[in-house]
C-alpha distance (Angstrom), angle and dihedral (degrees) to the residues before:
residue distance angle dihedral
M1 . . .
P2 3.84 . .
R3 3.83 90.1 .
T4 3.81 90.7 53.8
I5 3.81 92.0 50.2
L6 3.82 91.4 46.9
A7 3.81 91.4 49.2
L8 3.81 90.3 49.1
I9 3.81 92.4 50.3
L10 3.82 92.0 47.9
G11 3.81 90.4 48.5
I12 3.79 92.4 51.8
A13 3.81 91.7 46.0
T14 3.79 90.9 51.0
L15 3.80 91.3 51.2
A16 3.80 91.6 48.2
V17 3.82 92.4 51.7
T18 3.82 94.9 47.5
A19 3.82 92.7 45.2
T20 3.80 92.9 53.8
A21 3.81 93.1 42.0
A22 3.81 93.8 55.2
P23 3.81 111.3 106.6
K24 3.78 116.1 -112.0
D25 3.81 119.5 -136.3
K26 3.77 109.5 -112.1
P27 3.78 115.2 -138.1
T28 3.78 115.6 -108.0
V29 3.80 120.2 -141.8
K30 3.81 119.4 -154.9
I31 3.79 129.5 177.0
G32 3.76 118.4 -159.2
L33 3.78 147.3 103.6
L34 3.81 118.7 -49.7
V35 3.82 113.4 -141.4
C36 3.80 138.8 166.0
A37 3.81 107.9 -97.2
K38 3.81 91.3 -150.3
C39 3.80 102.7 41.8
T40 3.80 101.9 31.6
L41 3.81 103.3 28.3
G42 3.80 98.7 27.6
E43 3.80 89.1 -140.8
D44 3.80 103.7 118.9
T45 3.80 139.2 49.4
G46 3.81 93.6 -137.1
C47 3.78 132.8 40.7
R48 3.79 112.2 -87.6
H49 3.77 135.0 145.8
A50 3.76 129.9 -99.9
M51 3.79 132.8 174.1
K52 3.77 126.5 -135.9
V53 3.82 106.4 -147.8
T54 3.81 125.4 -179.7
E55 3.80 109.9 -138.6
G56 3.76 111.5 -179.9
T57 3.79 104.4 -46.5
E58 3.81 96.1 -25.7
E59 3.78 132.1 86.7
V60 3.81 109.6 -134.2
I61 3.81 123.9 -165.2
Y62 3.80 119.0 -141.2
Y63 3.80 117.2 -171.6
V64 3.81 112.1 -140.6
N65 3.81 113.3 -140.7
D66 3.79 97.7 -147.8
K67 3.83 129.8 119.6
G68 3.81 91.6 -67.1
G69 3.80 112.6 -157.5
R70 3.80 91.2 8.8
E71 3.82 93.6 64.8
T72 3.80 113.8 107.9
Y73 3.81 92.3 -125.2
H74 3.80 95.1 51.0
R75 3.83 95.2 91.3
K76 3.81 89.4 60.9
I77 3.80 92.2 64.8
C78 3.79 107.1 22.8
D79 3.83 120.5 97.8
A80 3.79 92.7 -5.0
G81 3.79 91.8 70.0
N82 3.79 90.6 -130.0
E83 3.77 122.7 162.2
L84 3.81 121.3 -147.7
K85 3.81 121.2 -159.8
V86 3.80 108.1 -124.4
K87 3.78 144.5 165.8
V88 3.79 112.8 -137.6
T89 3.79 124.4 -168.0
G90 3.79 116.0 -167.2
T91 3.78 147.4 119.7
L92 3.80 112.9 -70.8
V93 3.80 114.5 -131.2
E94 3.80 128.9 172.3
K95 3.81 120.0 -149.0
K96 3.78 125.1 174.0
G97 3.79 92.2 -17.4
K98 3.83 94.8 -50.8
K99 3.79 126.9 110.5
F100 3.80 119.9 -129.3
L101 3.81 132.9 -174.2
D102 3.80 108.6 -144.9
Y103 3.81 123.6 -162.9
P104 3.82 91.2 15.4
K105 3.77 127.6 -165.0
V106 3.81 107.0 -158.7
E107 3.80 119.2 -156.9
F108 3.81 122.0 -178.6
I109 3.80 119.5 -133.0
K110 3.79 117.7 -149.8
């Protein structure tokens, strides 16, 4: 019985140490122009959002993983080719050479 309790305590302690040692993703903040990736960029088959951000001398595209065409602000940019200045806070993820902002919080800049 004491061995079982000791093994249980060591197991829990090991889990606690590894859980606190795991790196946390820091939020990334980007300011740029929000566009429709399908209508403005011609890069997607369905309406979704992307940001055009100027970094140094280059324009970098960040794909925003939100509700896409179902977002309330989507009609302001879709079809018309409009660009809205925004600040997006999210978790930066790279997939197949493209940059994505997961769990985004979109704030409009006037």
